[in-house]
N, CA, C and O atoms as a DFTB+ gen file, in Angstrom:
728 C
 N C O
     1  1     -11.625       0.377     -24.539
     2  2     -12.320      -0.735     -23.934
     3  2     -11.544      -1.267     -22.731
     4  3     -12.132      -1.543     -21.685
     5  1     -10.233      -1.411     -22.875
     6  2      -9.444      -1.952     -21.767
     7  2      -9.352      -0.966     -20.606
     8  3      -9.321      -1.380     -19.447
     9  1      -9.308       0.343     -20.903
    10  2      -9.250       1.305     -19.800
    11  2     -10.564       1.340     -19.036
    12  3     -10.570       1.530     -17.820
    13  1     -11.693       1.156     -19.748
    14  2     -12.982       1.101     -19.059
    15  2     -13.061      -0.143     -18.195
    16  3     -13.593      -0.105     -17.086
    17  1     -12.530      -1.247     -18.705
    18  2     -12.529      -2.491     -17.937
    19  2     -11.646      -2.365     -16.700
    20  3     -12.029      -2.807     -15.617
    21  1     -10.457      -1.759     -16.856
    22  2      -9.568      -1.604     -15.708
    23  2     -10.131      -0.613     -14.701
    24  3      -9.902      -0.758     -13.500
    25  1     -10.872       0.401     -15.175
    26  2     -11.503       1.350     -14.270
    27  2     -12.576       0.656     -13.449
    28  3     -12.686       0.873     -12.242
    29  1     -13.383      -0.200     -14.125
    30  2     -14.405      -0.939     -13.395
    31  2     -13.785      -1.884     -12.376
    32  3     -14.283      -2.005     -11.257
    33  1     -12.703      -2.553     -12.754
    34  2     -12.067      -3.463     -11.806
    35  2     -11.469      -2.700     -10.640
    36  3     -11.484      -3.194      -9.512
    37  1     -10.944      -1.506     -10.884
    38  2     -10.405      -0.689      -9.804
    39  2     -11.523      -0.254      -8.865
    40  3     -11.342      -0.236      -7.647
    41  1     -12.708       0.105      -9.441
    42  2     -13.844       0.494      -8.619
    43  2     -14.301      -0.660      -7.744
    44  3     -14.625      -0.457      -6.574
    45  1     -14.333      -1.878      -8.297
    46  2     -14.771      -3.029      -7.529
    47  2     -13.811      -3.348      -6.393
    48  3     -14.244      -3.705      -5.298
    49  1     -12.515      -3.224      -6.642
    50  2     -11.562      -3.526      -5.578
    51  2     -11.582      -2.462      -4.493
    52  3     -11.334      -2.775      -3.329
    53  1     -11.865      -1.231      -4.835
    54  2     -11.868      -0.173      -3.835
    55  2     -13.117      -0.222      -2.956
    56  3     -13.085       0.285      -1.835
    57  1     -14.234      -0.825      -3.436
    58  2     -15.462      -0.861      -2.653
    59  2     -15.355      -1.783      -1.455
    60  3     -15.919      -1.485      -0.402
    61  1     -14.644      -2.900      -1.586
    62  2     -14.646      -3.929      -0.564
    63  2     -13.463      -3.841       0.382
    64  3     -13.195      -4.807       1.097
    65  1     -12.762      -2.757       0.420
    66  2     -11.564      -2.679       1.247
    67  2     -11.721      -1.608       2.316
    68  3     -12.702      -0.864       2.335
    69  1     -10.733      -1.542       3.206
    70  2     -10.795      -0.645       4.350
    71  2      -9.922       0.593       4.191
    72  3      -9.680       1.294       5.174
    73  1      -9.450       0.878       3.007
    74  2      -8.612       2.045       2.736
    75  2      -7.293       1.969       3.499
    76  3      -6.882       2.937       4.140
    77  1      -6.642       0.827       3.428
    78  2      -5.363       0.623       4.084
    79  2      -4.216       0.898       3.132
    80  3      -4.418       1.463       2.057
    81  1      -3.011       0.499       3.522
    82  2      -1.855       0.708       2.657
    83  2      -1.960      -0.023       1.323
    84  3      -1.432       0.444       0.314
    85  1      -2.650      -1.189       1.315
    86  2      -2.803      -1.928       0.070
    87  2      -3.651      -1.148      -0.927
    88  3      -3.362      -1.133      -2.123
    89  1      -4.705      -0.496      -0.422
    90  2      -5.572       0.277      -1.300
    91  2      -4.844       1.487      -1.873
    92  3      -4.982       1.805      -3.055
    93  1      -4.078       2.150      -1.036
    94  2      -3.329       3.306      -1.512
    95  2      -2.314       2.890      -2.573
    96  3      -2.144       3.570      -3.585
    97  1      -1.645       1.769      -2.329
    98  2      -0.662       1.281      -3.291
    99  2      -1.347       0.841      -4.571
   100  3      -0.839       1.101      -5.662
   101  1      -2.497       0.176      -4.457
   102  2      -3.228      -0.245      -5.650
   103  2      -3.667       0.968      -6.468
   104  3      -3.587       0.955      -7.696
   105  1      -4.126       2.008      -5.790
   106  2      -4.543       3.210      -6.506
   107  2      -3.358       3.895      -7.178
   108  3      -3.463       4.342      -8.320
   109  1      -2.234       3.978      -6.475
   110  2      -1.047       4.596      -7.080
   111  2      -0.531       3.770      -8.255
   112  3      -0.125       4.332      -9.272
   113  1      -0.542       2.439      -8.127
   114  2      -0.138       1.592      -9.254
   115  2      -1.093       1.740     -10.428
   116  3      -0.673       1.698     -11.584
   117  1      -2.382       1.914     -10.130
   118  2      -3.373       2.142     -11.171
   119  2      -3.076       3.432     -11.927
   120  3      -3.120       3.463     -13.157
   121  1      -2.774       4.497     -11.186
   122  2      -2.441       5.768     -11.839
   123  2      -1.131       5.672     -12.618
   124  3      -1.026       6.193     -13.728
   125  1      -0.139       5.007     -12.038
   126  2       1.148       4.872     -12.714
   127  2       1.038       4.028     -13.969
   128  3       1.759       4.267     -14.938
   129  1       0.146       3.041     -13.969
   130  2       0.002       2.193     -15.153
   131  2      -0.627       2.946     -16.319
   132  3      -0.441       2.566     -17.475
   133  1      -1.368       4.006     -16.026
   134  2      -2.010       4.768     -17.090
   135  2      -1.175       5.952     -17.573
   136  3      -1.591       6.678     -18.476
   137  1      -0.013       6.145     -16.981
   138  2       0.875       7.193     -17.460
   139  2       1.708       6.648     -18.615
   140  3       2.123       5.489     -18.589
   141  1       1.951       7.461     -19.610
   142  2       2.774       7.032     -20.729
   143  2       4.243       7.357     -20.500
   144  3       5.065       7.157     -21.394
   145  1       4.577       7.844     -19.340
   146  2       5.940       8.250     -19.044
   147  2       6.779       7.028     -18.670
   148  3       6.312       6.155     -17.938
   149  1       7.999       6.965     -19.162
   150  2       8.879       5.846     -18.849
   151  2       9.371       5.897     -17.406
   152  3       9.774       4.867     -16.865
   153  1       9.352       7.034     -16.785
   154  2       9.784       7.161     -15.404
   155  2       8.817       6.531     -14.423
   156  3       9.183       6.265     -13.278
   157  1       7.574       6.283     -14.858
   158  2       6.595       5.681     -13.956
   159  2       6.952       4.242     -13.614
   160  3       6.573       3.756     -12.549
   161  1       7.668       3.553     -14.486
   162  2       8.101       2.183     -14.188
   163  2       9.145       2.205     -13.084
   164  3       9.119       1.356     -12.193
   165  1      10.062       3.160     -13.131
   166  2      11.095       3.274     -12.112
   167  2      10.549       3.658     -10.752
   168  3      11.166       3.349      -9.732
   169  1       9.410       4.321     -10.715
   170  2       8.801       4.706      -9.451
   171  2       7.895       3.587      -8.943
   172  3       7.789       3.379      -7.734
   173  1       7.247       2.871      -9.849
   174  2       6.279       1.849      -9.463
   175  2       6.889       0.566      -8.941
   176  3       6.322      -0.067      -8.050
   177  1       8.040       0.164      -9.480
   178  2       8.610      -1.122      -9.044
   179  2       9.110      -1.099      -7.596
   180  3       8.887      -2.079      -6.886
   181  1       9.775      -0.038      -7.113
   182  2      10.120      -0.026      -5.676
   183  2       8.882       0.041      -4.778
   184  3       8.905      -0.442      -3.646
   185  1       7.807       0.637      -5.284
   186  2       6.575       0.695      -4.513
   187  2       6.004      -0.703      -4.316
   188  3       5.580      -1.049      -3.214
   189  1       5.988      -1.499      -5.362
   190  2       5.495      -2.866      -5.246
   191  2       6.363      -3.714      -4.329
   192  3       5.851      -4.515      -3.548
   193  1       7.673      -3.539      -4.423
   194  2       8.586      -4.285      -3.562
   195  2       8.388      -3.891      -2.093
   196  3       8.391      -4.751      -1.212
   197  1       8.218      -2.600      -1.837
   198  2       8.000      -2.140      -0.456
   199  2       6.683      -2.676       0.095
   200  3       6.590      -3.012       1.276
   201  1       5.666      -2.756      -0.760
   202  2       4.390      -3.295      -0.310
   203  2       4.508      -4.785       0.012
   204  3       3.963      -5.245       1.015
   205  1       5.213      -5.539      -0.830
   206  2       5.399      -6.973      -0.557
   207  2       6.170      -7.201       0.745
   208  3       5.822      -8.087       1.526
   209  1       7.208      -6.410       0.977
   210  2       7.998      -6.564       2.202
   211  2       7.171      -6.224       3.436
   212  3       7.267      -6.912       4.452
   213  1       6.369      -5.182       3.359
   214  2       5.521      -4.797       4.487
   215  2       4.488      -5.875       4.766
   216  3       4.251      -6.234       5.919
   217  1       3.875      -6.390       3.709
   218  2       2.857      -7.424       3.877
   219  2       3.456      -8.709       4.449
   220  3       2.839      -9.357       5.295
   221  1       4.645      -9.079       3.996
   222  2       5.313     -10.287       4.478
   223  2       5.661     -10.172       5.961
   224  3       5.426     -11.108       6.725
   225  1       6.214      -9.043       6.368
   226  2       6.566      -8.885       7.781
   227  2       5.322      -8.778       8.658
   228  3       5.342      -9.218       9.808
   229  1       4.244      -8.203       8.139
   230  2       2.998      -8.131       8.908
   231  2       2.434      -9.531       9.142
   232  3       1.967      -9.844      10.237
   233  1       2.480     -10.366       8.108
   234  2       2.005     -11.740       8.274
   235  2       2.893     -12.525       9.238
   236  3       2.393     -13.314      10.040
   237  1       4.193     -12.315       9.163
   238  2       5.106     -12.990      10.098
   239  2       4.843     -12.521      11.525
   240  3       4.903     -13.320      12.460
   241  1       4.556     -11.241      11.699
   242  2       4.228     -10.710      13.020
   243  2       2.967     -11.368      13.571
   244  3       2.925     -11.763      14.736
   245  1       1.943     -11.483      12.732
   246  2       0.710     -12.136      13.168
   247  2       0.960     -13.595      13.539
   248  3       0.432     -14.076      14.542
   249  1       1.747     -14.294      12.751
   250  2       2.043     -15.695      13.046
   251  2       2.788     -15.829      14.371
   252  3       2.472     -16.705      15.177
   253  1       3.760     -14.977      14.595
   254  2       4.506     -15.030      15.860
   255  2       3.611     -14.663      17.041
   256  3       3.736     -15.253      18.114
   257  1       2.716     -13.703      16.860
   258  2       1.799     -13.323      17.936
   259  2       0.828     -14.467      18.252
   260  3       0.521     -14.719      19.417
   261  1       0.357     -15.142      17.230
   262  2      -0.543     -16.282      17.451
   263  2       0.194     -17.408      18.165
   264  3      -0.363     -18.061      19.048
   265  1       1.444     -17.633      17.781
   266  2       2.239     -18.664      18.456
   267  2       2.467     -18.301      19.928
   268  3       2.437     -19.175      20.795
   269  1       2.692     -17.030      20.205
   270  2       2.871     -16.584      21.589
   271  2       1.607     -16.829      22.404
   272  3       1.668     -17.341      23.522
   273  1       0.473     -16.463      21.840
   274  2      -0.794     -16.663      22.552
   275  2      -1.113     -18.145      22.724
   276  3      -1.632     -18.546      23.766
   277  1      -0.813     -18.958      21.721
   278  2      -1.073     -20.394      21.832
   279  2      -0.185     -21.023      22.909
   280  3      -0.646     -21.869      23.675
   281  1       1.067     -20.619      22.970
   282  2       1.939     -21.185      24.007
   283  2       1.531     -20.703      25.392
   284  3       1.640     -21.453      26.363
   285  1       1.066     -19.470      25.496
   286  2       0.568     -18.977      26.777
   287  2      -0.672     -19.755      27.204
   288  3      -0.822     -20.095      28.378
   289  1      -1.554     -20.035      26.260
   290  2      -2.736     -20.848      26.572
   291  2      -2.328     -22.258      26.973
   292  3      -2.912     -22.834      27.891
   293  1      -1.327     -22.822      26.290
   294  2      -0.834     -24.151      26.657
   295  2      -0.246     -24.177      28.053
   296  3      -0.457     -25.135      28.796
   297  1       0.487     -23.138      28.420
   298  2       1.022     -23.057      29.788
   299  2      -0.098     -22.962      30.819
   300  3      -0.022     -23.577      31.883
   301  1      -1.126     -22.198      30.507
   302  2      -2.254     -22.074      31.445
   303  2      -2.961     -23.417      31.624
   304  3      -3.306     -23.799      32.742
   305  1      -3.175     -24.132      30.511
   306  2      -3.798     -25.453      30.633
   307  2      -2.896     -26.427      31.389
   308  3      -3.389     -27.258      32.151
   309  1      -1.596     -26.335      31.188
   310  2      -0.673     -27.221      31.901
   311  2      -0.704     -26.943      33.396
   312  3      -0.625     -27.867      34.206
   313  1      -0.817     -25.682      33.758
   314  2      -0.894     -25.315      35.175
   315  2      -2.160     -25.896      35.795
   316  3      -2.137     -26.391      36.922
   317  1      -3.261     -25.833      35.054
   318  2      -4.535     -26.313      35.582
   319  2      -4.547     -27.834      35.696
   320  3      -5.021     -28.381      36.691
   321  1      -4.026     -28.513      34.678
   322  2      -4.163     -29.967      34.643
   323  2      -3.021     -30.749      35.301
   324  3      -3.170     -31.950      35.528
   325  1      -1.912     -30.126      35.607
   326  2      -0.828     -30.844      36.280
   327  2      -1.080     -30.887      37.783
   328  3      -1.316     -29.853      38.409
   329  1      -1.029     -32.057      38.346
   330  2      -1.227     -32.125      39.802
   331  2       0.009     -31.595      40.536
   332  3       1.135     -31.738      40.061
   333  1      -0.208     -31.020      41.626
   334  2       0.852     -30.505      42.507
   335  2       1.738     -29.450      41.837
   336  3       2.930     -29.360      42.131
   337  1       1.159     -28.661      40.946
   338  2       1.955     -27.636      40.261
   339  2       2.411     -26.566      41.244
   340  3       3.563     -26.138      41.194
   341  1       1.544     -26.135      42.122
   342  2       1.870     -25.043      43.033
   343  2       2.653     -25.524      44.258
   344  3       3.222     -24.709      44.984
   345  1       2.686     -26.824      44.490
   346  2       3.444     -27.360      45.614
   347  2       4.898     -27.630      45.233
   348  3       5.756     -27.797      46.100
   349  1       5.162     -27.671      43.936
   350  2       6.512     -27.981      43.457
   351  2       7.315     -26.701      43.278
   352  3       6.760     -25.604      43.214
   353  1       8.637     -26.864      43.199
   354  2       9.507     -25.718      42.928
   355  2       9.547     -25.471      41.420
   356  3       9.070     -26.276      40.621
   357  1      10.134     -24.332      41.066
   358  2      10.221     -23.980      39.644
   359  2      11.008     -25.021      38.855
   360  3      10.606     -25.390      37.752
   361  1      12.104     -25.490      39.394
   362  2      12.934     -26.472      38.681
   363  2      12.223     -27.804      38.520
   364  3      12.412     -28.489      37.515
   365  1      11.413     -28.179      39.491
   366  2      10.653     -29.416      39.340
   367  2       9.573     -29.267      38.276
   368  3       9.307     -30.205      37.523
   369  1       8.949     -28.092      38.210
   370  2       7.942     -27.842      37.167
   371  2       8.592     -27.732      35.787
   372  3       8.018     -28.168      34.789
   373  1       9.770     -27.158      35.736
   374  2      10.479     -26.991      34.470
   375  2      10.869     -28.347      33.882
   376  3      10.978     -28.482      32.663
   377  1      11.076     -29.336      34.725
   378  2      11.468     -30.660      34.260
   379  2      10.332     -31.362      33.515
   380  3      10.581     -32.308      32.768
   381  1       9.115     -30.922      33.703
   382  2       7.988     -31.548      32.999
   383  2       8.047     -31.164      31.515
   384  3       8.181     -29.982      31.202
   385  1       7.949     -32.133      30.595
   386  2       8.133     -31.828      29.170
   387  2       7.093     -30.872      28.583
   388  3       7.418     -30.092      27.688
   389  1       5.858     -30.917      29.065
   390  2       4.819     -30.029      28.533
   391  2       5.133     -28.572      28.896
   392  3       5.008     -27.678      28.059
   393  1       5.532     -28.348      30.119
   394  2       5.888     -26.996      30.561
   395  2       7.096     -26.496      29.779
   396  3       7.132     -25.349      29.335
   397  1       8.078     -27.369      29.620
   398  2       9.288     -26.990      28.897
   399  2       8.971     -26.650      27.439
   400  3       9.485     -25.666      26.908
   401  1       8.132     -27.455      26.792
   402  2       7.770     -27.238      25.388
   403  2       7.054     -25.902      25.205
   404  3       7.435     -25.101      24.351
   405  1       6.019     -25.666      26.006
   406  2       5.263     -24.416      25.861
   407  2       6.092     -23.204      26.258
   408  3       5.913     -22.127      25.689
   409  1       6.987     -23.355      27.214
   410  2       7.839     -22.229      27.614
   411  2       8.826     -21.867      26.516
   412  3       9.029     -20.687      26.230
   413  1       9.439     -22.864      25.902
   414  2      10.404     -22.602      24.837
   415  2       9.714     -21.991      23.620
   416  3      10.217     -21.033      23.032
   417  1       8.564     -22.546      23.246
   418  2       7.814     -21.989      22.108
   419  2       7.368     -20.564      22.417
   420  3       7.464     -19.686      21.559
   421  1       6.886     -20.329      23.624
   422  2       6.433     -18.985      23.998
   423  2       7.554     -17.968      24.011
   424  3       7.393     -16.849      23.524
   425  1       8.693     -18.358      24.569
   426  2       9.817     -17.421      24.616
   427  2      10.343     -17.124      23.215
   428  3      10.625     -15.972      22.887
   429  1      10.473     -18.147      22.404
   430  2      10.955     -17.937      21.032
   431  2      10.002     -17.091      20.205
   432  3      10.432     -16.208      19.463
   433  1       8.711     -17.358      20.332
   434  2       7.749     -16.571      19.556
   435  2       7.619     -15.150      20.093
   436  3       7.315     -14.233      19.331
   437  1       7.841     -14.952      21.380
   438  2       7.820     -13.594      21.926
   439  2       9.005     -12.776      21.411
   440  3       8.854     -11.609      21.050
   441  1      10.170     -13.395      21.383
   442  2      11.353     -12.718      20.826
   443  2      11.131     -12.424      19.345
   444  3      11.464     -11.341      18.863
   445  1      10.565     -13.398      18.625
   446  2      10.283     -13.193      17.202
   447  2       9.249     -12.097      16.993
   448  3       9.362     -11.304      16.058
   449  1       8.250     -12.049      17.851
   450  2       7.210     -11.019      17.728
   451  2       7.794      -9.619      17.864
   452  3       7.441      -8.722      17.099
   453  1       8.681      -9.429      18.829
   454  2       9.270      -8.100      19.003
   455  2      10.163      -7.727      17.818
   456  3      10.160      -6.579      17.374
   457  1      10.921      -8.691      17.311
   458  2      11.777      -8.367      16.166
   459  2      10.944      -8.132      14.908
   460  3      11.258      -7.243      14.117
   461  1       9.879      -8.924      14.714
   462  2       9.008      -8.701      13.554
   463  2       8.246      -7.389      13.675
   464  3       7.965      -6.740      12.668
   465  1       7.913      -6.999      14.882
   466  2       7.247      -5.708      15.077
   467  2       8.168      -4.568      14.656
   468  3       7.737      -3.633      13.982
   469  1       9.432      -4.648      15.055
   470  2      10.400      -3.614      14.646
   471  2      10.581      -3.607      13.132
   472  3      10.617      -2.543      12.514
   473  1      10.692      -4.778      12.541
   474  2      10.841      -4.855      11.079
   475  2       9.604      -4.333      10.374
   476  3       9.712      -3.640       9.363
   477  1       8.418      -4.661      10.901
   478  2       7.186      -4.213      10.263
   479  2       7.084      -2.686      10.296
   480  3       6.687      -2.064       9.310
   481  1       7.442      -2.089      11.430
   482  2       7.422      -0.623      11.519
   483  2       8.403      -0.022      10.515
   484  3       8.100       0.978       9.864
   485  1       9.571      -0.634      10.395
   486  2      10.577      -0.161       9.440
   487  2      10.034      -0.231       8.006
   488  3      10.130       0.743       7.260
   489  1       9.470      -1.370       7.623
   490  2       8.959      -1.539       6.261
   491  2       7.714      -0.705       6.007
   492  3       7.493      -0.270       4.877
   493  1       6.896      -0.469       7.024
   494  2       5.730       0.386       6.857
   495  2       6.166       1.822       6.588
   496  3       5.575       2.505       5.751
   497  1       7.195       2.280       7.291
   498  2       7.718       3.630       7.020
   499  2       8.307       3.715       5.615
   500  3       8.142       4.723       4.928
   501  1       8.996       2.652       5.191
   502  2       9.550       2.639       3.834
   503  2       8.429       2.671       2.805
   504  3       8.537       3.358       1.788
   505  1       7.356       1.934       3.062
   506  2       6.213       1.939       2.142
   507  2       5.583       3.320       2.084
   508  3       5.235       3.792       1.002
   509  1       5.432       3.971       3.220
   510  2       4.859       5.330       3.235
   511  2       5.744       6.308       2.448
   512  3       5.241       7.176       1.735
   513  1       7.078       6.155       2.589
   514  2       7.985       7.017       1.820
   515  2       7.821       6.780       0.322
   516  3       7.772       7.733      -0.456
   517  1       7.738       5.520      -0.082
   518  2       7.573       5.203      -1.512
   519  2       6.237       5.727      -2.030
   520  3       6.159       6.226      -3.153
   521  1       5.187       5.618      -1.219
   522  2       3.893       6.151      -1.632
   523  2       3.960       7.668      -1.793
   524  3       3.373       8.219      -2.724
   525  1       4.663       8.337      -0.901
   526  2       4.811       9.793      -1.011
   527  2       5.596      10.163      -2.271
   528  3       5.258      11.134      -2.949
   529  1       6.642       9.392      -2.587
   530  2       7.399       9.638      -3.812
   531  2       6.522       9.462      -5.046
   532  3       6.605      10.249      -5.989
   533  1       5.680       8.428      -5.041
   534  2       4.783       8.199      -6.171
   535  2       3.763       9.323      -6.298
   536  3       3.453       9.772      -7.401
   537  1       3.244       9.774      -5.151
   538  2       2.288      10.890      -5.210
   539  2       2.936      12.133      -5.794
   540  3       2.325      12.830      -6.605
   541  1       4.179      12.418      -5.386
   542  2       4.878      13.587      -5.931
   543  2       5.133      13.428      -7.428
   544  3       4.999      14.388      -8.187
   545  1       5.502      12.215      -7.854
   546  2       5.746      11.956      -9.274
   547  2       4.467      12.121     -10.083
   548  3       4.473      12.748     -11.142
   549  1       3.371      11.559      -9.582
   550  2       2.093      11.665     -10.298
   551  2       1.620      13.110     -10.321
   552  3       1.109      13.581     -11.337
   553  1       1.786      13.813      -9.211
   554  2       1.374      15.219      -9.172
   555  2       2.178      16.058     -10.159
   556  3       1.622      16.902     -10.863
   557  1       3.490      15.825     -10.209
   558  2       4.320      16.574     -11.152
   559  2       3.922      16.254     -12.593
   560  3       3.890      17.140     -13.447
   561  1       3.621      14.982     -12.855
   562  2       3.224      14.600     -14.217
   563  2       1.916      15.278     -14.615
   564  3       1.794      15.791     -15.727
   565  1       0.934      15.282     -13.702
   566  2      -0.342      15.889     -14.029
   567  2      -0.257      17.415     -14.076
   568  3      -0.974      18.039     -14.858
   569  1       0.588      18.020     -13.271
   570  2       0.784      19.469     -13.370
   571  2       1.424      19.837     -14.700
   572  3       1.063      20.842     -15.312
   573  1       2.378      19.019     -15.149
   574  2       2.995      19.230     -16.451
   575  2       1.960      19.074     -17.561
   576  3       1.920      19.868     -18.502
   577  1       1.133      18.056     -17.444
   578  2       0.088      17.828     -18.439
   579  2      -0.917      18.969     -18.445
   580  3      -1.372      19.391     -19.508
   581  1      -1.263      19.465     -17.274
   582  2      -2.200      20.581     -17.170
   583  2      -1.610      21.857     -17.767
   584  3      -2.317      22.603     -18.446
   585  1      -0.333      22.116     -17.524
   586  2       0.283      23.314     -18.104
   587  2       0.352      23.217     -19.621
   588  3       0.177      24.221     -20.311
   589  1       0.605      22.019     -20.150
   590  2       0.591      21.838     -21.604
   591  2      -0.793      22.103     -22.183
   592  3      -0.930      22.735     -23.230
   593  1      -1.816      21.614     -21.489
   594  2      -3.184      21.842     -21.961
   595  2      -3.547      23.320     -21.908
   596  3      -4.202      23.838     -22.812
   597  1      -3.116      24.000     -20.839
   598  2      -3.395      25.434     -20.736
   599  2      -2.696      26.218     -21.840
   600  3      -3.289      27.114     -22.442
   601  1      -1.434      25.880     -22.106
   602  2      -0.722      26.590     -23.168
   603  2      -1.334      26.288     -24.526
   604  3      -1.384      27.165     -25.387
   605  1      -1.795      25.077     -24.729
   606  2      -2.444      24.721     -25.991
   607  2      -3.762      25.475     -26.138
   608  3      -4.105      25.932     -27.229
   609  1      -4.495      25.603     -25.037
   610  2      -5.752      26.328     -25.053
   611  2      -5.513      27.812     -25.320
   612  3      -6.260      28.433     -26.075
   613  1      -4.469      28.387     -24.699
   614  2      -4.170      29.800     -24.926
   615  2      -3.732      30.048     -26.354
   616  3      -4.096      31.064     -26.944
   617  1      -2.946      29.125     -26.926
   618  2      -2.535      29.310     -28.318
   619  2      -3.724      29.180     -29.252
   620  3      -3.782      29.866     -30.273
   621  1      -4.671      28.317     -28.923
   622  2      -5.877      28.183     -29.735
   623  2      -6.726      29.433     -29.623
   624  3      -7.297      29.870     -30.622
   625  1      -6.827      30.026     -28.433
   626  2      -7.598      31.257     -28.254
   627  2      -6.955      32.416     -28.995
   628  3      -7.668      33.226     -29.588
   629  1      -5.631      32.524     -28.982
   630  2      -4.975      33.625     -29.680
   631  2      -5.111      33.476     -31.187
   632  3      -5.279      34.475     -31.886
   633  1      -5.043      32.244     -31.709
   634  2      -5.224      32.061     -33.149
   635  2      -6.671      32.300     -33.541
   636  3      -6.940      32.739     -34.659
   637  1      -7.617      32.017     -32.633
   638  2      -9.028      32.283     -32.897
   639  2      -9.266      33.780     -32.955
   640  3      -9.987      34.258     -33.830
   641  1      -8.669      34.525     -32.036
   642  2      -8.833      35.979     -32.038
   643  2      -8.222      36.573     -33.295
   644  3      -8.791      37.505     -33.864
   645  1      -7.071      36.059     -33.751
   646  2      -6.445      36.545     -34.977
   647  2      -7.319      36.214     -36.187
   648  3      -7.469      37.041     -37.087
   649  1      -7.889      35.026     -36.215
   650  2      -8.721      34.615     -37.345
   651  2     -10.009      35.428     -37.381
   652  3     -10.495      35.768     -38.459
   653  1     -10.563      35.742     -36.222
   654  2     -11.799      36.515     -36.197
   655  2     -11.543      37.948     -36.628
   656  3     -12.408      38.552     -37.260
   657  1     -10.395      38.508     -36.312
   658  2     -10.125      39.894     -36.691
   659  2      -9.633      39.994     -38.133
   660  3      -9.878      41.004     -38.793
   661  1      -8.953      38.979     -38.630
   662  2      -8.402      39.088     -39.978
   663  2      -9.358      38.599     -41.045
   664  3      -9.086      38.778     -42.233
   665  1     -10.478      37.981     -40.661
   666  2     -11.444      37.529     -41.647
   667  2     -11.104      36.168     -42.227
   668  3     -11.740      35.744     -43.192
   669  1     -10.128      35.473     -41.673
   670  2      -9.812      34.132     -42.175
   671  2     -10.774      33.112     -41.574
   672  3     -11.879      33.464     -41.162
   673  1     -10.357      31.857     -41.526
   674  2     -11.205      30.767     -41.053
   675  2     -11.555      30.999     -39.584
   676  3     -10.688      31.324     -38.773
   677  1     -12.817      30.831     -39.259
   678  2     -13.290      31.051     -37.903
   679  2     -13.142      29.750     -37.116
   680  3     -13.734      28.731     -37.471
   681  1     -12.346      29.791     -36.042
   682  2     -12.074      28.599     -35.248
   683  2     -12.866      28.543     -33.951
   684  3     -12.625      27.669     -33.118
   685  1     -13.801      29.454     -33.770
   686  2     -14.546      29.469     -32.512
   687  2     -15.337      28.171     -32.306
   688  3     -15.346      27.669     -31.182
   689  1     -15.999      27.600     -33.311
   690  2     -16.691      26.321     -33.068
   691  2     -15.718      25.192     -32.688
   692  3     -16.053      24.336     -31.869
   693  1     -14.527      25.192     -33.275
   694  2     -13.548      24.154     -32.930
   695  2     -13.062      24.320     -31.491
   696  3     -12.818      23.332     -30.799
   697  1     -12.923      25.560     -31.046
   698  2     -12.514      25.818     -29.678
   699  2     -13.585      25.322     -28.704
   700  3     -13.268      24.732     -27.672
   701  1     -14.844      25.565     -29.038
   702  2     -15.939      25.092     -28.180
   703  2     -15.935      23.563     -28.109
   704  3     -16.173      22.997     -27.042
   705  1     -15.667      22.889     -29.230
   706  2     -15.590      21.426     -29.235
   707  2     -14.412      20.943     -28.368
   708  3     -14.532      19.957     -27.640
   709  1     -13.292      21.641     -28.455
   710  2     -12.113      21.264     -27.652
   711  2     -12.397      21.408     -26.162
   712  3     -12.014      20.547     -25.371
   713  1     -13.064      22.490     -25.777
   714  2     -13.377      22.703     -24.367
   715  2     -14.373      21.668     -23.859
   716  3     -14.270      21.216     -22.719
   717  1     -15.348      21.286     -24.708
   718  2     -16.313      20.263     -24.295
   719  2     -15.658      18.905     -24.178
   720  3     -16.025      18.122     -23.303
   721  1     -14.698      18.604     -25.037
   722  2     -14.021      17.302     -25.000
   723  2     -13.152      17.167     -23.756
   724  3     -13.018      16.076     -23.202
   725  1     -12.565      18.271     -23.321
   726  2     -11.707      18.188     -22.122
   727  2     -12.512      18.489     -20.910
   728  3     -11.983      18.473     -19.798
């Protein structure tokens, strides 16, 4: 019941998204949560941390970019509304508190934007690496599970062939049920 509920919730979250890094991480966490392997916890926790760091730096980048644009807009309005702006020298314009305020905010947010952009690229690459590690872990787990199922199926087929030739219990109907169940 709970796996059906979690599957439905996963389907609902995947419908309304744009297939970004959050969706990939959510899908990988969904797969890791359904593995019974203890190693999946060790792979999943760095993935969540990398996603949080990437999301945090992306939001900081957006905030700094908005601050840069707002200060640029403030400077443009100050240029339009200040009398004699173009007749004055740079130092005389700099002495005006509105120009000084918007210039300082703009310069600080521009410096912050470039540093947050570098950090965001760094954390995005780290997130991609963690996602690749999780994909390799999940693939190895499912390949191991598939090989176990194949060996179990082959052992069932060999015991069925032995039972059919020796006249003992016939396991062919049980084999058909096993194949239908998987």
